[in-house]
C-alpha positions, 0 to 999 in steps of 0.5 A: 384090119385084114387080118385078126384083130386078137390072135393067141396061140400058147399064150396064158393068163392074159387080160384083153380088155376094152378094144375095138376090133375091125377085122374084115379079111374074108378069113379074120376073125375078130380074137383067136385064140388057138392051142394052149392059150388058158385062163384068158379073159376077153370082156368088155371088148367091141367087135364090129365086123368079122370076116369069118367069127367074132370069137374063136377056140381052136385046139392045135393038135393036143394042145386045147385051150381052156379056162377062158373067159369071153364076157361082156363083150359086143360082137357083130357083124360076123360073116360066120359065127358070132362065137364058134369054140371047138374046145371044152371047159370055157365061158361064155357070158353077158355078151350081146351077139348080133347079126351073125352069118351063121350061128350066134353060138356054135359050140362043136362035138368036141367042146364039153362043158361050156357055160352059156349063160345071159347072153343076147343072141339076136338075127342070126342067119341059122341057129342062134345057140347050136350045141354039138357036145355034153356037159354044157350050161346053157342058161338065162339067155335071150335069143331072138330072131334067129333065121334056124332054131333059138337053141339047137342040142343035136342028136346024141349030145347028152347031159345038156342043161338048159334053163330059164332061156327066153326064145322069140321069134325064130324061124323054126323052133324056139328049143330042139333037143 
């Protein structure tokens, strides 16, 4: 489709499971989660193309989506990032993220307390995992062939735990803190 594959706004306690998504529009995200969309599960989806981000979580004013689980998805060929989160307390686990136009996983400076675990991130045009916030758990991820750093924690981010990750063949550094 030329629009969003799945769009949730102020919608909670849903499961989006086993969908095939090809969102080709210039501003189309595979899955777009906005505002008070809490406690949703996105699993076993195959996002084969996104005009922007594969999965995007975005607040709407004071309405902030939390406690969402993004798990066991295949996210490929996103023009921007495979997963882009601009709000905290969500989980990204056991996904395969390949051929992202920018970052494999992008965590904005307002996105504290994200659990990023057991993901396979391959061939990102910039960093495999980019962290701009505090109190995140980044563990047991496999990052290969990133054109930037494998994992980058920006200056000023605090209390991020980086454990048992495997970074192979990044163009720049493996892990930057």
